[in-house]
CHARMM internal coordinates of N, CA and C (Angstrom, degrees):
IC EDIT
DIST 1 N 1 CA 1.4637
DIST 1 CA 1 C 1.5385
ANGL 1 N 1 CA 1 C 107.76
DIST 1 C 2 N 1.3201
ANGL 1 CA 1 C 2 N 114.92
DIHE 1 N 1 CA 1 C 2 N 131.83
DIST 2 N 2 CA 1.4577
ANGL 1 C 2 N 2 CA 116.99
DIHE 1 CA 1 C 2 N 2 CA -179.83
DIST 2 CA 2 C 1.5268
ANGL 2 N 2 CA 2 C 111.28
DIHE 1 C 2 N 2 CA 2 C -92.37
DIST 2 C 3 N 1.3093
ANGL 2 CA 2 C 3 N 115.43
DIHE 2 N 2 CA 2 C 3 N 172.67
DIST 3 N 3 CA 1.4655
ANGL 2 C 3 N 3 CA 121.56
DIHE 2 CA 2 C 3 N 3 CA -172.99
DIST 3 CA 3 C 1.5241
ANGL 3 N 3 CA 3 C 112.70
DIHE 2 C 3 N 3 CA 3 C -65.59
DIST 3 C 4 N 1.3223
ANGL 3 CA 3 C 4 N 117.86
DIHE 3 N 3 CA 3 C 4 N -38.80
DIST 4 N 4 CA 1.4677
ANGL 3 C 4 N 4 CA 119.75
DIHE 3 CA 3 C 4 N 4 CA -178.76
DIST 4 CA 4 C 1.5305
ANGL 4 N 4 CA 4 C 111.51
DIHE 3 C 4 N 4 CA 4 C -65.87
DIST 4 C 5 N 1.3153
ANGL 4 CA 4 C 5 N 117.59
DIHE 4 N 4 CA 4 C 5 N -38.35
DIST 5 N 5 CA 1.4646
ANGL 4 C 5 N 5 CA 121.04
DIHE 4 CA 4 C 5 N 5 CA 176.92
DIST 5 CA 5 C 1.5196
ANGL 5 N 5 CA 5 C 110.77
DIHE 4 C 5 N 5 CA 5 C -63.45
DIST 5 C 6 N 1.3020
ANGL 5 CA 5 C 6 N 116.56
DIHE 5 N 5 CA 5 C 6 N -41.25
DIST 6 N 6 CA 1.4612
ANGL 5 C 6 N 6 CA 121.62
DIHE 5 CA 5 C 6 N 6 CA 179.18
DIST 6 CA 6 C 1.5294
ANGL 6 N 6 CA 6 C 111.00
DIHE 5 C 6 N 6 CA 6 C -64.34
DIST 6 C 7 N 1.3162
ANGL 6 CA 6 C 7 N 117.22
DIHE 6 N 6 CA 6 C 7 N -42.02
DIST 7 N 7 CA 1.4651
ANGL 6 C 7 N 7 CA 120.89
DIHE 6 CA 6 C 7 N 7 CA -179.43
DIST 7 CA 7 C 1.5231
ANGL 7 N 7 CA 7 C 110.48
DIHE 6 C 7 N 7 CA 7 C -66.15
DIST 7 C 8 N 1.3287
ANGL 7 CA 7 C 8 N 117.44
DIHE 7 N 7 CA 7 C 8 N -44.89
DIST 8 N 8 CA 1.4670
ANGL 7 C 8 N 8 CA 120.84
DIHE 7 CA 7 C 8 N 8 CA 179.30
DIST 8 CA 8 C 1.5282
ANGL 8 N 8 CA 8 C 110.23
DIHE 7 C 8 N 8 CA 8 C -63.96
DIST 8 C 9 N 1.3149
ANGL 8 CA 8 C 9 N 117.33
DIHE 8 N 8 CA 8 C 9 N -41.32
DIST 9 N 9 CA 1.4629
ANGL 8 C 9 N 9 CA 120.97
DIHE 8 CA 8 C 9 N 9 CA 178.24
DIST 9 CA 9 C 1.5210
ANGL 9 N 9 CA 9 C 112.13
DIHE 8 C 9 N 9 CA 9 C -62.10
DIST 9 C 10 N 1.3058
ANGL 9 CA 9 C 10 N 116.81
DIHE 9 N 9 CA 9 C 10 N -41.23
DIST 10 N 10 CA 1.4620
ANGL 9 C 10 N 10 CA 120.33
DIHE 9 CA 9 C 10 N 10 CA 178.60
DIST 10 CA 10 C 1.5245
ANGL 10 N 10 CA 10 C 111.11
DIHE 9 C 10 N 10 CA 10 C -67.35
DIST 10 C 11 N 1.3394
ANGL 10 CA 10 C 11 N 117.70
DIHE 10 N 10 CA 10 C 11 N -37.05
DIST 11 N 11 CA 1.4627
ANGL 10 C 11 N 11 CA 120.98
DIHE 10 CA 10 C 11 N 11 CA 178.11
DIST 11 CA 11 C 1.5280
ANGL 11 N 11 CA 11 C 110.58
DIHE 10 C 11 N 11 CA 11 C -64.93
DIST 11 C 12 N 1.3254
ANGL 11 CA 11 C 12 N 117.24
DIHE 11 N 11 CA 11 C 12 N -43.16
DIST 12 N 12 CA 1.4636
ANGL 11 C 12 N 12 CA 120.89
DIHE 11 CA 11 C 12 N 12 CA 178.72
DIST 12 CA 12 C 1.5214
ANGL 12 N 12 CA 12 C 110.08
DIHE 11 C 12 N 12 CA 12 C -64.22
DIST 12 C 13 N 1.3078
ANGL 12 CA 12 C 13 N 117.83
DIHE 12 N 12 CA 12 C 13 N -42.47
DIST 13 N 13 CA 1.4614
ANGL 12 C 13 N 13 CA 121.88
DIHE 12 CA 12 C 13 N 13 CA 178.08
DIST 13 CA 13 C 1.5223
ANGL 13 N 13 CA 13 C 111.04
DIHE 12 C 13 N 13 CA 13 C -61.29
DIST 13 C 14 N 1.3105
ANGL 13 CA 13 C 14 N 117.47
DIHE 13 N 13 CA 13 C 14 N -40.61
DIST 14 N 14 CA 1.4602
ANGL 13 C 14 N 14 CA 121.72
DIHE 13 CA 13 C 14 N 14 CA 179.11
DIST 14 CA 14 C 1.5300
ANGL 14 N 14 CA 14 C 110.91
DIHE 13 C 14 N 14 CA 14 C -63.41
DIST 14 C 15 N 1.3277
ANGL 14 CA 14 C 15 N 116.90
DIHE 14 N 14 CA 14 C 15 N -43.57
DIST 15 N 15 CA 1.4641
ANGL 14 C 15 N 15 CA 120.73
DIHE 14 CA 14 C 15 N 15 CA 179.17
DIST 15 CA 15 C 1.5231
ANGL 15 N 15 CA 15 C 110.66
DIHE 14 C 15 N 15 CA 15 C -62.73
DIST 15 C 16 N 1.3182
ANGL 15 CA 15 C 16 N 117.83
DIHE 15 N 15 CA 15 C 16 N -42.92
DIST 16 N 16 CA 1.4662
ANGL 15 C 16 N 16 CA 121.51
DIHE 15 CA 15 C 16 N 16 CA 179.38
DIST 16 CA 16 C 1.5235
ANGL 16 N 16 CA 16 C 110.41
DIHE 15 C 16 N 16 CA 16 C -64.10
DIST 16 C 17 N 1.3168
ANGL 16 CA 16 C 17 N 117.84
DIHE 16 N 16 CA 16 C 17 N -43.79
DIST 17 N 17 CA 1.4628
ANGL 16 C 17 N 17 CA 120.75
DIHE 16 CA 16 C 17 N 17 CA 179.60
DIST 17 CA 17 C 1.5279
ANGL 17 N 17 CA 17 C 111.47
DIHE 16 C 17 N 17 CA 17 C -63.67
DIST 17 C 18 N 1.3249
ANGL 17 CA 17 C 18 N 117.40
DIHE 17 N 17 CA 17 C 18 N -39.95
DIST 18 N 18 CA 1.4664
ANGL 17 C 18 N 18 CA 119.90
DIHE 17 CA 17 C 18 N 18 CA 178.00
DIST 18 CA 18 C 1.5266
ANGL 18 N 18 CA 18 C 111.28
DIHE 17 C 18 N 18 CA 18 C -66.42
DIST 18 C 19 N 1.3162
ANGL 18 CA 18 C 19 N 117.56
DIHE 18 N 18 CA 18 C 19 N -37.49
DIST 19 N 19 CA 1.4652
ANGL 18 C 19 N 19 CA 120.70
DIHE 18 CA 18 C 19 N 19 CA 178.23
DIST 19 CA 19 C 1.5258
ANGL 19 N 19 CA 19 C 110.89
DIHE 18 C 19 N 19 CA 19 C -65.67
DIST 19 C 20 N 1.3150
ANGL 19 CA 19 C 20 N 117.29
DIHE 19 N 19 CA 19 C 20 N -43.42
DIST 20 N 20 CA 1.4680
ANGL 19 C 20 N 20 CA 120.95
DIHE 19 CA 19 C 20 N 20 CA 179.01
DIST 20 CA 20 C 1.5166
ANGL 20 N 20 CA 20 C 110.01
DIHE 19 C 20 N 20 CA 20 C -64.25
DIST 20 C 21 N 1.3205
ANGL 20 CA 20 C 21 N 117.10
DIHE 20 N 20 CA 20 C 21 N -41.08
DIST 21 N 21 CA 1.4686
ANGL 20 C 21 N 21 CA 120.49
DIHE 20 CA 20 C 21 N 21 CA 178.86
DIST 21 CA 21 C 1.5243
ANGL 21 N 21 CA 21 C 111.41
DIHE 20 C 21 N 21 CA 21 C -63.87
DIST 21 C 22 N 1.3096
ANGL 21 CA 21 C 22 N 116.89
DIHE 21 N 21 CA 21 C 22 N -39.91
DIST 22 N 22 CA 1.4579
ANGL 21 C 22 N 22 CA 121.37
DIHE 21 CA 21 C 22 N 22 CA 178.52
DIST 22 CA 22 C 1.5249
ANGL 22 N 22 CA 22 C 111.00
DIHE 21 C 22 N 22 CA 22 C -64.43
DIST 22 C 23 N 1.3231
ANGL 22 CA 22 C 23 N 116.88
DIHE 22 N 22 CA 22 C 23 N -44.90
DIST 23 N 23 CA 1.4693
ANGL 22 C 23 N 23 CA 120.37
DIHE 22 CA 22 C 23 N 23 CA 178.74
DIST 23 CA 23 C 1.5236
ANGL 23 N 23 CA 23 C 110.81
DIHE 22 C 23 N 23 CA 23 C -63.21
DIST 23 C 24 N 1.3208
ANGL 23 CA 23 C 24 N 116.87
DIHE 23 N 23 CA 23 C 24 N -40.66
DIST 24 N 24 CA 1.4620
ANGL 23 C 24 N 24 CA 120.84
DIHE 23 CA 23 C 24 N 24 CA 179.87
DIST 24 CA 24 C 1.5278
ANGL 24 N 24 CA 24 C 110.67
DIHE 23 C 24 N 24 CA 24 C -64.78
DIST 24 C 25 N 1.3365
ANGL 24 CA 24 C 25 N 117.23
DIHE 24 N 24 CA 24 C 25 N -41.89
DIST 25 N 25 CA 1.4610
ANGL 24 C 25 N 25 CA 120.62
DIHE 24 CA 24 C 25 N 25 CA 179.06
DIST 25 CA 25 C 1.5212
ANGL 25 N 25 CA 25 C 111.15
DIHE 24 C 25 N 25 CA 25 C -66.49
DIST 25 C 26 N 1.3349
ANGL 25 CA 25 C 26 N 117.04
DIHE 25 N 25 CA 25 C 26 N -39.43
DIST 26 N 26 CA 1.4619
ANGL 25 C 26 N 26 CA 120.30
DIHE 25 CA 25 C 26 N 26 CA 177.72
DIST 26 CA 26 C 1.5259
ANGL 26 N 26 CA 26 C 110.66
DIHE 25 C 26 N 26 CA 26 C -61.43
DIST 26 C 27 N 1.3169
ANGL 26 CA 26 C 27 N 116.40
DIHE 26 N 26 CA 26 C 27 N -43.14
DIST 27 N 27 CA 1.4646
ANGL 26 C 27 N 27 CA 119.87
DIHE 26 CA 26 C 27 N 27 CA -179.60
DIST 27 CA 27 C 1.5273
ANGL 27 N 27 CA 27 C 110.53
DIHE 26 C 27 N 27 CA 27 C -66.02
DIST 27 C 28 N 1.3258
ANGL 27 CA 27 C 28 N 116.88
DIHE 27 N 27 CA 27 C 28 N -40.00
DIST 28 N 28 CA 1.4612
ANGL 27 C 28 N 28 CA 120.97
DIHE 27 CA 27 C 28 N 28 CA 179.74
DIST 28 CA 28 C 1.5270
ANGL 28 N 28 CA 28 C 111.01
DIHE 27 C 28 N 28 CA 28 C -65.18
DIST 28 C 29 N 1.3371
ANGL 28 CA 28 C 29 N 116.76
DIHE 28 N 28 CA 28 C 29 N -34.17
DIST 29 N 29 CA 1.4524
ANGL 28 C 29 N 29 CA 121.53
DIHE 28 CA 28 C 29 N 29 CA -178.47
DIST 29 CA 29 C 1.5258
ANGL 29 N 29 CA 29 C 113.23
DIHE 28 C 29 N 29 CA 29 C -87.15
DIST 29 C 30 N 1.3203
ANGL 29 CA 29 C 30 N 117.46
DIHE 29 N 29 CA 29 C 30 N 4.97
DIST 30 N 30 CA 1.4539
ANGL 29 C 30 N 30 CA 120.97
DIHE 29 CA 29 C 30 N 30 CA 175.01
DIST 30 CA 30 C 1.5101
ANGL 30 N 30 CA 30 C 114.92
DIHE 29 C 30 N 30 CA 30 C 88.38
DIST 30 C 31 N 1.3178
ANGL 30 CA 30 C 31 N 118.44
DIHE 30 N 30 CA 30 C 31 N 8.48
DIST 31 N 31 CA 1.4629
ANGL 30 C 31 N 31 CA 120.09
DIHE 30 CA 30 C 31 N 31 CA 177.26
DIST 31 CA 31 C 1.5151
ANGL 31 N 31 CA 31 C 109.07
DIHE 30 C 31 N 31 CA 31 C -87.12
DIST 31 C 32 N 1.3210
ANGL 31 CA 31 C 32 N 115.75
DIHE 31 N 31 CA 31 C 32 N 154.76
DIST 32 N 32 CA 1.4653
ANGL 31 C 32 N 32 CA 119.51
DIHE 31 CA 31 C 32 N 32 CA -172.16
DIST 32 CA 32 C 1.5138
ANGL 32 N 32 CA 32 C 112.94
DIHE 31 C 32 N 32 CA 32 C -82.96
DIST 32 C 33 N 1.3080
ANGL 32 CA 32 C 33 N 120.02
DIHE 32 N 32 CA 32 C 33 N -16.61
DIST 33 N 33 CA 1.4479
ANGL 32 C 33 N 33 CA 121.52
DIHE 32 CA 32 C 33 N 33 CA 178.38
DIST 33 CA 33 C 1.5092
ANGL 33 N 33 CA 33 C 114.16
DIHE 32 C 33 N 33 CA 33 C 76.53
DIST 33 C 34 N 1.3162
ANGL 33 CA 33 C 34 N 118.28
DIHE 33 N 33 CA 33 C 34 N 25.95
DIST 34 N 34 CA 1.4486
ANGL 33 C 34 N 34 CA 121.60
DIHE 33 CA 33 C 34 N 34 CA 175.41
DIST 34 CA 34 C 1.5096
ANGL 34 N 34 CA 34 C 115.24
DIHE 33 C 34 N 34 CA 34 C 102.31
DIST 34 C 35 N 1.3208
ANGL 34 CA 34 C 35 N 118.05
DIHE 34 N 34 CA 34 C 35 N -15.68
DIST 35 N 35 CA 1.4645
ANGL 34 C 35 N 35 CA 121.03
DIHE 34 CA 34 C 35 N 35 CA 179.09
DIST 35 CA 35 C 1.5208
ANGL 35 N 35 CA 35 C 108.39
DIHE 34 C 35 N 35 CA 35 C -96.28
DIST 35 C 36 N 1.3276
ANGL 35 CA 35 C 36 N 116.37
DIHE 35 N 35 CA 35 C 36 N 74.53
DIST 36 N 36 CA 1.4529
ANGL 35 C 36 N 36 CA 120.90
DIHE 35 CA 35 C 36 N 36 CA -171.71
DIST 36 CA 36 C 1.5151
ANGL 36 N 36 CA 36 C 113.78
DIHE 35 C 36 N 36 CA 36 C -74.66
DIST 36 C 37 N 1.3129
ANGL 36 CA 36 C 37 N 117.93
DIHE 36 N 36 CA 36 C 37 N -11.21
DIST 37 N 37 CA 1.4590
ANGL 36 C 37 N 37 CA 120.29
DIHE 36 CA 36 C 37 N 37 CA 176.72
DIST 37 CA 37 C 1.5241
ANGL 37 N 37 CA 37 C 111.63
DIHE 36 C 37 N 37 CA 37 C -72.09
DIST 37 C 38 N 1.3332
ANGL 37 CA 37 C 38 N 117.14
DIHE 37 N 37 CA 37 C 38 N -22.25
DIST 38 N 38 CA 1.4581
ANGL 37 C 38 N 38 CA 119.77
DIHE 37 CA 37 C 38 N 38 CA -175.16
DIST 38 CA 38 C 1.5122
ANGL 38 N 38 CA 38 C 114.62
DIHE 37 C 38 N 38 CA 38 C -102.07
DIST 38 C 39 N 1.3451
ANGL 38 CA 38 C 39 N 118.50
DIHE 38 N 38 CA 38 C 39 N 4.83
DIST 39 N 39 CA 1.4557
ANGL 38 C 39 N 39 CA 119.26
DIHE 38 CA 38 C 39 N 39 CA -179.06
DIST 39 CA 39 C 1.5232
ANGL 39 N 39 CA 39 C 110.33
DIHE 38 C 39 N 39 CA 39 C -140.19
DIST 39 C 40 N 1.2998
ANGL 39 CA 39 C 40 N 115.86
DIHE 39 N 39 CA 39 C 40 N 166.05
DIST 40 N 40 CA 1.4568
ANGL 39 C 40 N 40 CA 119.64
DIHE 39 CA 39 C 40 N 40 CA 179.96
DIST 40 CA 40 C 1.5227
ANGL 40 N 40 CA 40 C 111.92
DIHE 39 C 40 N 40 CA 40 C -110.15
DIST 40 C 41 N 1.3261
ANGL 40 CA 40 C 41 N 117.98
DIHE 40 N 40 CA 40 C 41 N 0.74
DIST 41 N 41 CA 1.4559
ANGL 40 C 41 N 41 CA 121.06
DIHE 40 CA 40 C 41 N 41 CA -174.50
DIST 41 CA 41 C 1.5171
ANGL 41 N 41 CA 41 C 114.68
DIHE 40 C 41 N 41 CA 41 C -96.38
DIST 41 C 42 N 1.3108
ANGL 41 CA 41 C 42 N 118.67
DIHE 41 N 41 CA 41 C 42 N 4.96
DIST 42 N 42 CA 1.4647
ANGL 41 C 42 N 42 CA 119.98
DIHE 41 CA 41 C 42 N 42 CA -175.70
DIST 42 CA 42 C 1.5133
ANGL 42 N 42 CA 42 C 111.77
DIHE 41 C 42 N 42 CA 42 C -87.42
DIST 42 C 43 N 1.3187
ANGL 42 CA 42 C 43 N 114.20
DIHE 42 N 42 CA 42 C 43 N 146.42
DIST 43 N 43 CA 1.4693
ANGL 42 C 43 N 43 CA 125.49
DIHE 42 CA 42 C 43 N 43 CA 169.73
DIST 43 CA 43 C 1.5081
ANGL 43 N 43 CA 43 C 112.07
DIHE 42 C 43 N 43 CA 43 C 40.09
END
COOR INIT
IC SEED 1 N 1 CA 1 C
IC BUILD
């Protein structure tokens, strides 16, 4: 594996981890996370 592949892989992993953390925080704070048909707290 070369260095550029490793860097791109780490960047993709970072983006996925940040997205999961954001969704988890939204759920903890009572936000629906984009599925507004299933909750009453959106918008």
